[in-house]
C-alpha positions in Angstrom: -2.2 -5.2 -21.2 -1.8 -8.4 -19.3 -4.0 -8.5 -16.3 -2.2 -8.9 -13.0 -3.3 -11.5 -10.6 -3.7 -10.7 -6.9 -2.9 -14.0 -5.3 -2.1 -13.8 -1.7 0.3 -16.2 0.1 -1.0 -18.0 3.1 0.5 -16.9 6.5 1.8 -20.5 7.0 4.2 -19.9 4.0 5.9 -16.9 5.7 9.5 -17.8 6.0 11.5 -16.9 9.2 14.4 -14.6 8.6 17.7 -16.5 8.2 21.2 -15.6 8.9 22.9 -14.8 5.5 26.6 -15.5 4.6 29.1 -13.6 6.6 26.7 -13.5 9.6 24.5 -10.8 8.0 20.7 -10.6 8.4 18.3 -11.7 5.8 15.3 -9.2 5.6 11.8 -10.4 5.1 9.7 -7.8 3.3 6.1 -8.2 3.9 3.4 -6.3 1.9 0.0 -6.4 0.4 -1.7 -6.0 -2.9 -1.6 -2.2 -3.5 -0.6 -1.8 -7.1 1.3 -0.2 -8.5 3.3 0.2 -5.2 3.3 -3.5 -4.3 1.4 -6.5 -5.6 1.7 -10.1 -6.7 1.5 -11.7 -10.2 2.5 -15.0 -11.7 6.2 -14.2 -11.4 6.0 -13.1 -7.7 6.1 -9.8 -5.8 6.3 -6.8 -8.0 5.7 -3.0 -7.8 7.6 0.2 -7.2 8.1 -0.3 -3.4 9.2 -3.9 -4.0 11.8 -3.0 -6.6 12.9 -0.1 -4.5 13.4 -2.3 -1.5 15.4 -4.8 -3.6 17.7 -2.1 -4.8 18.1 -0.9 -1.2 18.9 -4.4 0.0 21.5 -4.8 -2.7 23.1 -1.4 -2.0 23.2 -2.3 1.7 24.7 -5.8 1.1 21.6 -7.6 2.5 19.7 -10.5 1.4 15.9 -10.1 1.0 12.7 -12.2 0.6 9.4 -10.5 -0.3 6.0 -12.0 0.3 2.5 -10.6 -0.5 -0.6 -11.2 1.5 -3.8 -9.5 2.7 -2.9 -6.4 4.9 -4.3 -7.9 8.2 -2.3 -11.0 7.7 0.7 -8.9 6.6 0.7 -7.0 10.0 0.5 -10.2 11.9 3.3 -11.8 10.0 5.5 -8.7 10.5 5.0 -8.8 14.2 6.2 -12.5 14.2 9.4 -12.0 12.3 12.4 -10.4 13.9 13.8 -8.9 10.7 10.6 -8.0 9.0 10.1 -4.8 6.8 6.4 -3.9 6.6 5.3 -1.9 3.6 4.0 0.3 2.1 3.1 1.8 5.4 1.4 5.2 5.8 3.3 7.1 8.5 0.5 8.5 10.7 0.6 9.9 14.3 -1.2 6.8 15.4 1.5 4.6 14.1 4.5 6.8 14.8 5.8 4.9 18.0 4.9 1.5 16.6 7.8 1.2 14.0 11.2 2.3 13.2 10.9 4.2 9.9 12.8 4.1 6.6 11.6 6.4 3.8 9.8 8.2 2.5 8.9 5.7 -0.3 6.3 7.9 -2.1 3.7 10.6 -1.6 0.2 9.5 -0.7 -3.0 11.2 -2.1 -6.3 9.5 -1.4 -9.4 10.6 -3.2 -13.0 9.5 -2.8 -14.2 8.5 -6.4 -17.7 7.8 -7.8 -18.6 6.3 -11.2 -18.7 9.1 -13.7 -22.2 7.8 -14.6 -23.5 8.5 -11.1 -24.3 12.2 -11.7 -26.9 11.9 -9.0 -24.0 11.8 -6.4 -22.5 15.0 -5.1 -20.0 15.1 -2.2 -17.9 18.0 -1.0 -17.5 17.0 2.7 -18.1 13.8 4.6 -21.0 15.2 6.5 -23.0 15.2 3.3 -22.7 11.4 2.9 -26.1 10.5 4.1 -27.0 6.9 3.4 -24.3 6.5 0.8 -21.5 4.0 1.3 -17.7 4.2 0.7 -15.6 1.3 -0.2 -12.3 1.1 1.7 -9.6 -1.5 2.4 -10.1 -3.0 5.8 -7.7 -1.7 8.4 -5.9 0.5 6.0 -4.9 4.1 7.0 -7.8 5.4 4.8 -10.2 3.0 6.8 -8.9 4.3 10.1 -9.1 8.0 9.1 -12.7 7.6 7.9 -13.7 5.8 11.1 -12.0 8.6 13.0 -14.2 11.0 11.2 -17.3 9.1 12.5 -18.1 6.8 9.7 -19.1 3.3 10.8 -18.2 -0.1 9.1 -21.2 -1.9 7.8 -23.1 1.4 7.5 -21.3 4.1 5.7 -18.1 2.0 5.1 -17.9 -1.1 3.0 -14.6 -2.8 4.0 -12.9 -5.0 1.4 -9.6 -7.0 1.2 -8.1 -4.7 -1.5 -8.6 -2.0 -4.0 -9.5 -4.4 -6.9 -12.2 -6.1 -4.9 -13.7 -2.8 -3.9 -13.6 -1.4 -7.4 -15.5 -4.5 -8.7 -18.1 -3.8 -6.0 -18.4 -0.1 -7.1 -18.9 -1.2 -10.7 -21.6 -3.7 -9.6 -23.5 -0.9 -7.7 -22.7 -2.3 -4.3 -21.4 1.0 -3.0 -21.5 4.6 -4.0 -18.0 5.9 -3.5 -14.5 4.3 -3.2 -11.4 5.5 -1.4 -8.3 5.1 -3.8 -4.9 6.5 -4.3 -4.9 8.6 -7.5 -2.4 6.4 -9.3 -3.9 3.3 -7.9 -7.2 4.3 -9.4 -5.6 4.6 -12.9 -3.7 1.4 -12.6 -6.8 -0.7 -11.5 -8.9 0.7 -14.3 -6.1 -0.3 -16.8 -6.2 -3.9 -15.5 -9.9 -4.0 -16.2 -9.4 -2.4 -19.7 -11.7 0.5 -18.7 -11.1 4.1 -19.7 -9.6 6.4 -16.9 -12.9 8.5 -17.3 -14.9 5.6 -15.7 -14.2 7.2 -12.2 -14.9 10.8 -11.3 -13.1 12.3 -8.2 -15.7 13.5 -5.7 -13.4 14.9 -3.0 -10.0 14.6 -1.6 -9.8 12.5 1.5 -6.2 13.0 2.5 -2.9 14.3 1.0 -0.9 14.9 4.2 1.0 11.7 4.5 3.7 9.5 2.8 4.5 5.8 2.5 7.4 4.4 4.4 9.0 1.0 5.3 8.4 0.0 8.9 10.7 -2.1 10.9 10.0 -3.5 14.4 10.8 -1.4 17.4 13.3 -4.1 18.5 15.1 -4.2 15.3 18.8 -3.1 15.4 18.9 0.7 14.9 22.1 0.1 12.9 20.1 -1.9 10.4 17.5 0.8 10.2 20.3 3.4 9.5 21.8 1.1 6.9 18.6 0.8 5.0 18.0 4.6 5.2 21.5 5.3 3.9 20.9 2.9 1.0 17.7 4.7 0.1 19.4 8.1 0.4 22.1 6.8 -2.0 19.5 5.7 -4.6 17.9 9.2 -4.4 21.2 11.0 -4.9 22.5 8.9 -7.8 19.2 9.0 -9.7 18.1 5.3 -9.5 15.1 6.2 -7.3 13.8 8.8 -9.8 14.3 6.4 -12.8 12.4 3.8 -11.0 9.6 6.3 -10.0 9.1 7.4 -13.6 8.5 3.8 -14.7 5.5 3.5 -12.4 4.1 7.0 -11.9 4.0 8.5 -15.5 
């Protein structure tokens, strides 16, 4: 399988939303490398959430540009673009009042994995972590949840730019566990041409949230309703499920 590249676009390249023909709005989709939901390869932005948003924009009669960058930069870029759509965004109580929400996109199940070869590691609850370290994407929902549980960056938490970087650190022995979505774990192992048995689930971190698209609080509510209606149409006519099966087999 061809390995995907994870090239992020500099913040300076983020285009401002433009007025489309007919006076309509051009959306700026802003996302991170979180395959297979969203990522960048040599052809541009790819992934389930990217393709779904493109279908939604077409259904709603809207123009769309999608750009991929590290998560911290993506959040900053979304704040500076009036018609931004930030994704894939975990809808948590902490974030509830910070966005207008369209979704859900997909279910989210995060596990803490260890290398299958590390039979010396056992973990059934976070209080048993001891001096072991968990790799997590900086400022992600998983990172915030682990910090809320009392784990500290630089001590119990090894923060990285994305899942691929964290997985390489785990394989190199620079951490003991890694926080990954179940399907993201499989996808990243395939990119490295490693068997799925390379990783062993240690414990479930969270399975109570879903991914959404987030629009700014000052976005026109009519635009939010228009995107939600488009997503609902895709679910009813089967296009959502056909797309989902391509990525989550």
